C-alpha positions as CSV (number, residue, x, y, z in Angstrom):
1,M,0.1,0.2,0.2
2,K,3.2,2.6,0.5
3,A,3.6,2.4,-3.2
4,T,0.3,2.8,-4.2
5,R,0.4,5.9,-1.5
6,R,3.6,7.2,-3.4
7,A,2.5,6.7,-6.9
8,A,-0.9,8.8,-5.9
9,A,1.6,11.8,-4.1
10,A,2.7,11.7,-8.0
11,F,-0.5,13.0,-9.3
12,P,-2.2,15.5,-7.0
13,A,-5.9,16.2,-7.4
14,D,-5.9,19.3,-8.5
15,E,-3.7,18.9,-11.1
16,V,-5.7,15.8,-12.3
17,A,-8.4,17.7,-11.7
18,N,-6.9,20.4,-14.3
19,F,-6.1,17.6,-16.6
20,T,-8.9,16.0,-17.3
21,D,-10.8,19.4,-17.3
22,R,-8.8,19.9,-20.3
23,Y,-8.6,16.8,-22.1
24,C,-11.8,14.5,-21.1
25,S,-14.6,15.8,-19.1
26,S,-16.4,16.7,-22.5
27,C,-17.0,13.4,-24.0
28,H,-16.7,11.8,-20.3
29,N,-18.7,14.3,-18.0
30,D,-22.4,13.4,-16.2
31,V,-24.5,13.8,-19.4
32,D,-22.4,12.3,-22.0
33,K,-20.6,9.8,-20.4
34,E,-18.8,8.1,-23.2
35,G,-17.4,4.7,-22.8
36,G,-19.8,4.9,-19.3
37,L,-17.3,7.4,-17.6
38,D,-17.7,10.0,-15.9
39,L,-14.7,11.6,-14.6
40,T,-16.2,14.7,-13.6
41,S,-17.3,13.0,-10.5
42,L,-14.8,10.4,-10.1
43,S,-12.8,11.0,-7.2
44,F,-9.1,9.3,-6.3
45,D,-9.3,6.7,-3.5
46,A,-6.4,4.3,-3.8
47,K,-7.7,2.6,-0.8
48,D,-10.7,1.7,-2.5
49,A,-9.4,-1.1,-5.5
50,A,-12.1,-0.8,-7.8
51,N,-11.6,3.3,-8.1
52,F,-7.7,2.9,-8.3
53,A,-7.8,0.5,-10.8
54,M,-10.1,2.6,-13.1
55,W,-7.7,5.6,-12.6
56,V,-5.2,2.7,-13.6
57,K,-7.0,2.6,-16.7
58,V,-8.0,6.0,-17.9
59,H,-4.0,6.6,-16.9
60,D,-2.4,4.1,-19.3
61,R,-5.0,5.2,-21.9
62,V,-3.3,8.4,-21.7
63,Q,-0.1,7.5,-21.9
64,T,-0.6,5.0,-24.6
65,G,-1.9,7.9,-27.1
66,E,-5.7,6.2,-27.0
67,M,-7.2,8.7,-25.2
68,P,-7.3,11.7,-25.6
69,P,-9.0,10.7,-29.2
70,K,-6.7,12.4,-32.3
71,E,-9.1,14.5,-33.0
72,K,-9.7,16.2,-29.9
73,K,-6.8,18.6,-28.3
74,Q,-3.8,16.8,-27.5
75,P,-1.7,17.1,-23.8
76,A,1.9,18.8,-24.3
77,R,4.1,15.8,-23.9
78,A,5.2,17.7,-20.6
79,E,1.7,17.2,-19.3
80,L,2.2,13.7,-19.5
81,G,4.9,13.3,-16.9
């Protein structure tokens, strides 16, 4: 669990919220829920295995370039860590 806490600390909540607001929430919100995902109401809880797994999935899809879709605004390389 210590490694999880260290990993979570590397992504401060306000930075994650700003990132998802810029690049994700136009599709993954409480109205559109593209892919069944609403990032506007998904908080991070490293103690909740399902919640942590969801955030890992979001992270991995952004890191591999699958998200955001190519036709959408893309994050700068520096924003990807």
